[in-house]
C-alpha positions in Angstrom: 13.9 -63.6 -3.3 10.7 -61.5 -3.1 11.8 -57.9 -2.8 9.9 -54.9 -4.1 12.4 -52.3 -3.0 15.7 -51.8 -4.9 18.3 -54.3 -3.8 20.8 -53.2 -1.2 24.3 -54.6 -0.8 24.4 -56.9 2.2 27.1 -54.9 4.0 25.3 -51.6 3.5 23.5 -49.9 6.3 20.4 -48.0 5.1 17.3 -46.3 6.6 13.8 -46.0 5.2 12.1 -44.0 8.1 13.0 -40.5 6.8 12.7 -41.2 3.1 10.5 -44.3 2.5 13.3 -45.6 0.1 16.6 -47.2 1.1 19.1 -44.4 1.8 22.5 -44.0 3.4 21.8 -42.5 6.8 24.9 -40.2 6.3 23.0 -38.4 3.5 19.9 -37.7 5.5 19.9 -34.2 7.2 18.7 -35.6 10.5 20.1 -37.6 13.4 19.4 -41.3 12.6 20.9 -44.4 14.1 20.4 -47.9 12.6 20.8 -50.8 15.0 21.3 -54.0 13.1 20.3 -57.5 14.2 24.0 -58.4 14.6 24.6 -55.6 17.1 21.4 -56.4 19.0 22.5 -60.0 19.3 26.0 -59.1 20.3 24.7 -57.0 23.2 21.9 -59.4 24.1 19.2 -56.7 23.7 15.7 -58.2 23.9 13.7 -55.0 24.6 13.7 -51.4 23.7 15.5 -50.4 26.9 18.4 -52.8 26.2 18.5 -51.9 22.5 18.5 -48.1 22.8 20.5 -47.8 26.0 23.7 -46.6 24.4 22.2 -44.0 21.9 22.8 -40.3 22.2 19.7 -38.2 22.8 17.5 -41.1 23.8 16.6 -42.5 27.3 14.3 -45.4 27.9 12.7 -45.6 31.3 11.4 -49.1 32.0 7.8 -49.6 33.2 5.7 -46.6 33.8 1.9 -46.2 33.8 1.7 -48.7 30.9 2.9 -51.5 33.1 6.1 -53.4 33.7 6.1 -54.7 30.1 6.2 -51.1 28.7 8.6 -48.2 28.9 8.6 -44.4 28.7 11.0 -43.1 26.0 12.7 -39.7 26.1 13.9 -37.8 23.1 15.5 -34.3 23.2 14.7 -34.0 26.9 11.0 -34.6 26.5 9.6 -37.6 28.4 6.0 -37.7 27.2 4.4 -41.1 26.6 2.9 -40.2 23.2 5.3 -37.6 21.9 7.3 -40.1 19.9 6.1 -42.5 17.2 6.5 -46.2 17.4 6.4 -47.8 13.9 6.6 -51.6 13.1 7.2 -52.5 9.5 5.9 -49.1 8.3 2.7 -49.2 10.4 2.1 -46.9 13.4 2.0 -49.4 16.3 -0.8 -48.1 18.5 -2.5 -46.3 15.7 -4.1 -42.9 16.4 -3.8 -43.2 20.1 -0.8 -44.2 22.3 2.2 -46.3 21.2 1.4 -50.0 22.2 4.8 -50.6 23.8 3.6 -53.4 26.1 2.7 -55.6 23.2 6.0 -55.1 21.2 8.1 -58.1 20.7 11.7 -57.8 19.2 11.9 -61.5 18.2 13.0 -61.7 14.6 14.0 -58.1 14.2 16.3 -57.2 11.3 17.1 -53.7 12.4 15.8 -50.8 14.4 15.9 -47.3 13.0 15.8 -44.4 15.5 15.2 -40.8 14.2 15.5 -37.9 16.5 13.1 -35.1 15.9 9.7 -35.1 14.1 8.8 -36.9 10.9 6.2 -34.4 9.7 6.1 -35.4 6.1 6.1 -39.2 6.1 4.1 -39.7 9.3 2.3 -36.4 9.9 0.4 -35.8 13.1 1.5 -38.8 15.0 5.3 -38.1 15.4 6.8 -35.3 17.4 10.3 -35.6 18.9 11.4 -39.0 17.5 10.5 -42.1 15.6 11.4 -45.7 16.6 11.0 -47.9 13.6 11.2 -51.7 14.2 11.8 -53.6 11.0 11.5 -57.4 10.8 13.4 -59.5 8.3 11.8 -60.5 5.0 10.5 -64.1 4.9 12.8 -65.0 2.0 15.8 -64.1 4.2 14.5 -65.8 7.3 16.3 -68.6 9.1 15.0 -70.9 11.8 15.8 -70.4 15.5 14.9 -71.7 18.9 15.4 -69.8 22.2 15.0 -70.8 25.8 15.7 -68.6 28.9 15.3 -68.6 32.6 16.2 -65.9 35.1 15.8 -64.3 38.5 12.4 -63.8 40.2 10.9 -66.8 38.4 11.4 -65.5 34.9 11.4 -67.8 31.9 10.7 -67.7 28.2 11.0 -69.3 24.8 10.7 -68.7 21.1 10.5 -70.6 17.8 11.0 -69.0 14.4 10.4 -71.2 11.3 10.5 -70.7 7.6 7.4 -72.5 6.4 7.3 -74.7 3.3 6.0 -72.7 0.3 5.7 -72.7 -3.4 8.0 -71.2 -6.0 6.4 -67.7 -5.8 5.6 -67.7 -2.1 7.6 -67.1 1.1 6.2 -67.6 4.6 7.5 -67.5 8.1 6.0 -68.2 11.6 7.3 -66.9 14.9 5.9 -67.8 18.3 7.4 -66.5 21.5 6.4 -66.4 25.2 8.1 -64.6 28.0 7.3 -64.5 31.7 9.2 -61.8 33.7 9.3 -61.5 37.4 10.5 -58.5 39.4 11.8 -57.8 42.9 8.7 -55.6 43.6 6.0 -57.5 45.3 3.1 -58.7 43.1 4.8 -57.4 40.0 5.5 -59.1 36.7 4.2 -59.8 33.2 3.5 -62.6 30.8 3.5 -61.9 27.0 2.7 -64.4 24.3 3.2 -63.3 20.7 2.5 -64.8 17.3 3.6 -63.5 13.9 2.7 -65.1 10.5 4.3 -63.4 7.5 3.6 -64.1 3.8 5.0 -62.7 0.5 3.4 -63.8 -2.8 4.7 -62.8 -6.2 1.6 -62.1 -8.2 -0.2 -59.5 -10.3 3.2 -58.3 -11.6 4.2 -57.3 -8.1 4.5 -58.6 -4.6 1.5 -59.2 -2.3 2.1 -58.9 1.4 0.0 -60.5 4.2 0.9 -60.5 7.9 -1.2 -61.7 10.8 0.1 -60.8 14.3 -1.4 -61.4 17.7 -0.2 -60.5 21.2 -1.6 -61.3 24.7 0.1 -59.4 27.5 -1.0 -60.0 31.2 0.7 -57.6 33.6 0.7 -57.3 37.4 1.6 -53.6 37.7 3.9 -52.0 40.3 2.6 -48.9 42.0 4.4 -45.6 41.7 6.5 -44.4 44.6 5.2 -41.2 46.4 7.1 -38.1 47.1 6.5 -36.0 50.2 7.9 -32.5 50.1 11.3 -32.4 48.4 12.1 -36.1 48.3 10.7 -39.6 48.0 9.2 -40.6 51.3 11.0 -42.9 53.7 7.7 -44.1 55.2 7.2 -46.5 52.3 9.4 -49.6 51.7 11.3 -49.6 48.5 9.4 -52.5 46.8 6.0 -51.9 48.4 3.0 -52.4 46.0 -0.1 -50.4 46.9 -2.3 -51.8 44.2 -5.4 -53.6 45.3 -5.1 -57.4 45.5 -5.4 -59.0 42.0 -4.4 -55.8 40.2 -3.9 -56.4 36.5 -3.3 -54.6 33.3 -4.1 -57.0 30.5 -3.7 -56.3 26.7 -5.0 -58.2 23.7 -4.0 -57.0 20.2 -4.6 -58.6 16.8 -3.3 -56.9 13.7 -3.9 -57.8 10.0 -1.6 -56.0 7.6 -1.7 -56.5 3.8 0.0 -54.6 1.0 1.0 -54.6 -2.6 4.3 -53.4 -4.2 4.7 -53.1 -7.9 7.3 -51.6 -10.2 5.4 -49.6 -12.8 8.5 -49.1 -14.8 12.3 -49.2 -14.3 12.1 -45.9 -12.3 8.7 -46.0 -10.5 7.6 -48.1 -7.6 4.0 -48.1 -6.3 3.5 -49.3 -2.7 0.3 -49.6 -0.7 -0.3 -50.8 2.8 -3.6 -51.5 4.7 -3.5 -52.4 8.4 -6.4 -53.1 10.7 -5.9 -53.7 14.4 -8.3 -54.5 17.3 -7.1 -54.2 20.8 -8.6 -54.6 24.3 -7.2 -53.5 27.6 -8.6 -54.6 31.0 -7.3 -52.6 33.9 -7.8 -52.9 37.7 -5.2 -50.9 39.7 -4.7 -48.2 42.3 -2.1 -46.0 43.9 -1.5 -44.1 47.2 -3.1 -40.6 47.5 -2.0 -39.9 51.0 1.1 -41.2 52.8 -0.7 -41.9 56.1 -2.5 -44.6 58.1 -5.8 -42.8 57.8 -8.5 -44.5 55.7 -9.0 -44.1 52.8 -5.4 -43.4 51.6 -5.6 -44.8 48.1 -7.6 -44.4 44.9 -8.1 -46.9 42.1 -10.1 -47.7 39.0 -11.3 -50.6 36.9 -11.8 -50.1 33.2 -12.2 -51.9 29.9 -10.9 -50.1 26.8 -11.6 -51.2 23.3 -9.6 -49.8 20.4 -9.9 -50.1 16.6 -7.1 -48.7 14.4 -7.1 -48.6 10.6 -4.0 -47.4 8.7 -3.8 -46.9 4.9 -0.9 -45.6 2.9 -0.3 -45.5 -0.8 2.6 -43.8 -2.4 4.8 -43.6 -5.5 8.6 -43.5 -5.5 10.3 -42.2 -8.6 14.0 -42.5 -9.2 14.1 -41.8 -12.9 17.2 -39.5 -12.7 20.4 -40.4 -10.9 20.3 -37.1 -9.0 16.6 -36.8 -8.2 14.3 -39.0 -6.1 10.6 -38.2 -5.4 8.0 -39.7 -3.1 4.4 -38.7 -3.3 1.4 -40.3 -1.6 -1.6 -40.2 0.7 -2.5 -41.8 3.9 -5.3 -42.1 6.4 -5.2 -43.1 10.1 -8.5 -43.9 11.9 -8.8 -44.6 15.6 -12.0 -45.5 17.5 -11.7 -45.9 21.3 -14.3 -46.8 24.0 -13.7 -46.9 27.7 -16.1 -48.2 30.3 -15.3 -48.3 34.0 -15.4 -46.8 37.5 -13.2 -45.6 40.3 -13.1 -46.3 44.0 -11.3 -45.4 47.2 -9.6 -47.9 49.5 -7.1 -48.3 52.3 -3.8 -50.2 52.2 -1.0 -50.3 54.7 2.1 -48.3 53.7 4.1 -51.5 53.3 1.6 -52.7 50.8 0.0 -55.3 53.0 -3.7 -55.6 53.6 -4.7 -54.6 50.1 -8.4 -55.3 49.5 -9.6 -57.3 46.4 -12.0 -56.5 43.7 -15.0 -58.0 45.6 -14.5 -55.5 48.4 -14.2 -52.4 46.2 -17.5 -51.3 44.6 -17.2 -48.5 42.1 -18.2 -45.0 43.2 -18.9 -43.9 39.7 -19.7 -45.2 36.2 -17.4 -43.5 33.7 -17.9 -43.7 29.9 -15.6 -42.3 27.3 -15.9 -42.5 23.5 -13.3 -41.0 21.2 -12.9 -41.1 17.4 -9.9 -39.7 15.6 -9.2 -39.4 11.8 -6.0 -38.1 10.4 -5.8 -37.7 6.6 -2.8 -36.5 4.7 -1.3 -35.7 1.3 2.5 -35.6 1.2 5.4 -35.1 -1.2 9.1 -35.4 -0.7 12.0 -34.5 -3.0 15.7 -35.4 -2.6 18.0 -33.7 -5.1 21.7 -34.3 -5.5 22.4 -30.7 -6.4 26.2 -31.3 -6.7 28.5 -34.2 -6.2 28.9 -33.2 -2.6 25.6 -31.5 -1.9 22.3 -33.2 -1.2 19.1 -31.1 -0.7 15.7 -32.4 0.4 12.3 -30.9 1.2 8.9 -32.2 2.0 5.4 -30.9 2.5 2.3 -32.5 4.0 -1.3 -31.3 4.2 -3.1 -32.9 7.2 -6.7 -32.9 8.1 -7.2 -34.0 11.7 -10.7 -34.6 13.1 -11.7 -35.8 16.5 -15.0 -36.2 18.4 -15.4 -37.2 22.0 -18.4 -38.0 24.3 -18.1 -38.6 28.0 -20.4 -39.2 31.0 -19.8 -39.8 34.7 -22.5 -41.1 36.9 -21.9 -40.7 40.6 -23.4 -43.9 42.0 -23.9 -42.4 45.5 -25.7 -39.2 44.6 -27.0 -40.1 41.2 -25.6 -37.0 39.6 -24.5 -37.2 36.0 -21.8 -35.1 34.4 -20.4 -35.2 30.9 -20.8 -33.8 27.4 -19.3 -33.9 24.0 -16.7 -32.0 22.1 -15.3 -31.9 18.5 -12.3 -30.4 16.9 -11.1 -30.3 13.3 -7.7 -28.9 12.3 -6.3 -28.5 8.8 -2.6 -27.7 8.7 0.5 -27.7 6.6 3.6 -29.3 8.0 6.9 -30.0 6.4 10.7 -30.3 6.5 13.7 -29.1 4.6 17.4 -29.9 4.9 20.8 -30.1 3.3 23.8 -32.4 3.6 27.3 -31.4 2.4 30.3 -33.7 2.1 33.0 -31.4 3.5 35.8 -34.0 3.1 36.2 -37.4 1.5 39.1 -39.8 0.9 38.3 -43.2 -0.4 35.5 -44.6 1.9 36.1 -42.1 4.6 34.1 -38.9 4.7 32.8 -36.1 6.8 29.3 -34.7 6.2 27.7 -31.6 7.6 23.9 -31.4 7.7 21.2 -28.9 8.8 17.4 -29.4 9.0 14.1 -27.7 9.7 10.8 -29.3 10.7 7.3 -28.0 11.5 4.6 -30.2 12.8 1.6 -30.5 15.1 -0.2 -33.3 17.0 -3.7 -33.5 18.5 -3.6 -33.5 22.3 -3.2 -36.9 24.0 -6.1 -38.8 25.4 -5.7 -41.4 28.1 -8.9 -43.3 28.6 -7.9 -44.3 32.1 -7.2 -40.8 33.4 -9.4 -38.0 32.1 -13.1 -38.3 31.7 -13.6 -34.7 30.8 -15.3 -34.0 27.4 -13.3 -30.9 26.6 -10.5 -31.4 24.2 -7.1 -29.8 24.7 -5.4 -27.6 22.1 -3.2 -29.4 19.6 0.5 -29.5 20.4 2.7 -27.7 17.8 6.5 -27.6 17.4 9.1 -26.0 15.2 12.6 -27.5 15.3 16.1 -26.8 13.9 19.1 -29.0 14.0 22.7 -28.8 12.8 25.3 -31.5 12.9 28.3 -33.5 11.6 28.5 -37.1 10.6 31.9 -38.7 10.0 32.8 -42.2 8.8 36.5 -42.9 9.2 39.0 -45.8 9.2 37.4 -47.5 6.3 33.9 -46.8 7.8 34.7 -48.8 10.9 34.5 -45.6 13.0 31.3 -43.6 12.9 31.1 -40.2 14.7 28.2 -37.8 15.0 27.9 -34.4 16.7 24.6 -32.6 16.6 22.8 -29.7 18.1 19.1 -28.9 18.1 16.5 -26.3 19.2 12.8 -26.9 19.4 10.1 -24.5 20.3 7.0 -26.2 21.6 3.4 -24.9 22.3 0.6 -26.5 24.2 2.6 -29.4 25.6 0.2 -31.8 27.4 1.1 -32.4 31.0 -0.5 -34.3 33.9 -2.3 -32.3 36.6 -4.4 -33.2 39.6 -7.9 -31.8 39.8 -9.6 -32.3 43.2 -7.4 -35.3 43.8 -8.2 -36.9 40.5 -5.7 -37.2 37.6 -6.2 -35.1 34.5 -4.4 -33.5 31.6 -3.7 -29.9 30.7 -1.9 -27.7 28.1 1.3 -26.2 29.4 1.8 -22.9 27.4 5.2 -22.8 25.6 8.5 -24.6 26.1 12.0 -24.6 24.6 14.1 -27.7 24.1 17.7 -27.4 23.1 20.9 -29.4 23.4 24.0 -31.1 22.0 24.4 -34.8 21.3 27.6 -36.7 20.5 28.2 -40.4 19.7 30.9 -42.8 18.5 30.5 -46.3 17.2 33.7 -48.1 16.5 34.1 -51.6 15.0 37.7 -52.1 16.4 38.0 -55.6 14.9 35.5 -57.9 13.1 34.5 -59.3 16.5 35.0 -56.3 18.9 32.7 -53.2 18.8 32.4 -50.2 21.1 29.8 -47.4 21.5 30.1 -44.1 23.3 27.3 -41.5 23.7 26.8 -38.2 25.5 23.9 -35.8 25.5 23.3 -32.4 27.0 19.6 -31.4 27.1 18.1 -28.2 28.4 14.3 -28.4 28.5 12.5 -25.4 30.1 9.1 -23.7 30.3 9.0 -20.4 28.5 5.5 -19.3 29.5 3.3 -21.4 31.7 1.2 -20.2 34.7 -0.2 -23.0 36.8 -2.4 -23.2 39.9 -0.9 -25.7 42.3 -4.0 -25.9 44.4 -3.6 -22.7 46.5 -5.8 -20.6 44.3 -3.0 -18.5 42.8 -1.1 -18.8 39.5 2.6 -19.6 39.6 4.6 -18.6 36.6 7.0 -21.4 35.7 9.0 -19.5 33.0 12.6 -20.5 33.1 12.0 -23.7 35.2 13.3 -27.0 33.9 10.7 -29.6 32.9 10.4 -32.3 35.6 12.3 -35.6 35.1 14.4 -34.1 32.3 18.1 -34.4 33.0 20.9 -32.2 31.7 23.2 -35.1 31.1 22.8 -38.5 29.5 25.7 -40.9 28.8 26.5 -44.4 27.7 29.5 -46.6 27.2 29.5 -50.1 25.9 31.9 -52.8 24.7 30.9 -56.1 23.0 33.1 -59.0 21.9 31.3 -61.6 19.9 33.2 -63.9 17.6 31.4 -66.5 15.5 32.8 -69.3 17.8 34.1 -69.2 21.3 33.8 -66.9 24.3 31.6 -63.8 24.0 31.3 -60.9 26.5 29.9 -57.4 26.8 29.7 -54.6 29.3 27.6 -51.4 29.3 27.3 -48.4 31.5 24.4 -45.9 31.3 24.3 -42.6 33.1 21.3 -40.4 33.8 22.0 -37.0 35.3 20.3 -35.1 38.1 16.7 -34.0 37.6 14.0 -32.1 39.3 11.0 -34.2 40.4 8.5 -31.3 40.2 7.7 -28.4 37.9 8.6 -25.8 40.5 12.1 -27.2 40.7 12.1 -27.5 44.5 12.6 -31.3 44.6 16.0 -32.3 43.2 17.1 -35.9 42.6 20.7 -36.9 42.0 22.0 -38.7 38.9 22.9 -42.3 38.8 24.7 -45.0 36.7 23.6 -48.5 35.9 25.7 -51.4 34.7 24.9 -54.4 32.5 27.2 -57.3 31.4 27.1 -60.6 29.7 29.2 -63.7 29.3 28.6 -66.5 26.8 29.8 -69.1 24.3 29.1 -69.8 20.7 29.5 -72.9 18.6 28.0 -74.5 15.5 24.8 -72.5 15.5 24.4 -72.5 19.3 24.8 -69.7 21.7 24.6 -69.8 25.5 24.8 -66.6 27.5 24.4 -65.2 31.0 23.1 -61.6 31.1 22.8 -59.2 34.0 20.9 -55.9 34.1 21.1 -53.1 36.7 23.9 -55.0 38.4 24.5 -52.2 40.9 20.7 -52.4 41.8 20.1 -48.6 41.5 16.5 -47.7 42.3 16.2 -44.0 41.5 13.0 -42.4 40.1 13.0 -42.8 36.3 9.5 -41.8 35.2 6.6 -39.7 36.7 3.2 -41.3 37.0 0.1 -39.6 35.5 -2.1 -41.6 37.8 -1.5 -39.4 40.9 0.3 -36.3 42.0 3.9 -36.6 43.1 4.3 -40.3 42.2 7.3 -41.9 40.4 8.3 -45.2 39.0 11.6 -46.8 40.0 13.6 -49.1 37.6 13.5 -52.9 38.3 16.1 -54.2 40.7 19.0 -56.4 39.7 18.1 -59.1 37.1 20.0 -62.1 35.8 19.0 -64.4 33.0 20.5 -67.5 31.4 19.5 -68.2 27.7 20.3 -70.6 24.9 19.6 -70.1 21.3 20.0 -72.4 18.3 19.9 -71.1 14.7 19.4 -73.4 11.8 
């Protein structure tokens, strides 16, 4: 088997996100959950929402501005589209800009590692409140499989995974999958086709890696639901779509990743990775700006965005002493983005009918945005087993972040041109430190206490479809502390975790409306604090349960904002919009190797405020999911249902327009069959 990293016992659960070498998550002074392929299969999880739905401290809102194939994750009470980092096989997925959630496929995943809090040493200026690391299985361990599925609203899909014929020193796999998903909302759905070709070659005294991945995602987006006053309006039908006719949000992404891993001696591993990605997004969409029958009552835009991402990392891992491990390396992340498009006003009936098409909507302006980002870093990390029951770790990173931006807006009616350019360079130290102490141990059972500190920063977000201003916002910065307990009991069949955190945030990027057009702004200072608790219990070999609860308190500390009346309103003490106090989840899965399988899950999201002034409350809600299936001789057939109670509460705020919110998809049912060989 081609494997550059140290071998891991098959039954062991390890993480690499926080350390870059395989490590027991219980020894890491941070809250980390590892979801294995077995657990994902038992629960029938096929997307991030389904996979992470029962985790403490994490909430995944389906859809959002990124389209119905995407999602909006929340960590520690912060629901910001780019505040977390999405990593796939060690490479930032989306590069220097926004996580490319709509192009993510979970076919062939070995495990998903979820770290709460920033990862300032290993990933620098691209992670903030959490990391989702999707890890696919090695080609040498791969097995073949075929999947077919069909569901409500015309949904269907299929996948094939093959281990390809190869020589004695080569392993190769090919995965092709396609899914077409329909929704209850009118004119809403997506089709995603994904191909992944993975290769491992033993050569040059090491292992050469070569992966080619391509994804084509065509989305028909839903429109956000408007709020009038304190509540969502009752003048708009629940599933109305106010996009123009033929609205689309289409993504194309091709990624080439190569790498080389070599053991320099018995204690030193050298690993290098180079990834180059090209992506294109074509958008044509709109949203209501006024809940009325007066024309125009909607605003839209058409745009083409071209992105180039280059990621390089090279590091050494040294494990020469049994009580000391060191990682040191350098990395560089380059992003080049170009947006070309225009906006337009139009009229659509409040029930979504009568929407005009592209031919009837000439652009009112020609908008051009060019942005370049370069993040370079030097980092070092040390883990020291100071005593048999005490593990200490510390890391430091020096990051140089440079960005340049040029914009221009030509008003096609008046001929007026606005725009300009801006540049910003930041050099900053970031780092982390932590300790884990085994307070009690008997046989395999143990109780660990941990504490950690992290300091990081991130250049302000840019969304090519929203803000054509040249001026760059200030970088976001955060300092966080966490303290917790991790216990493994009953022969490690029961895992318990209790943690508390506090994070002080500065210059949070929030959406704002400027003269009716969407934009972004820095929001002073904020504080995020809370408590998270979880339990994962393997009751028997075939029966597993999860329980999670989180209490998050996210508030502005100092932020004065003009809400359009010419005066500044101080929001200190107000809760961040769409951030609930309470999150909870409960799940049970029964999945023997043969015979009947079943699962049931409940997820709860507490009450939120829909606006920053905290004058528009929205109640909490619970959603249910369940499955029933049968397994035999490599086959599995299952019936899965999501949002069985058909709850349609607001789950994410749109940045396209003011006071607009996305609702979760209605009830969905799917029948699937999979054969493994």
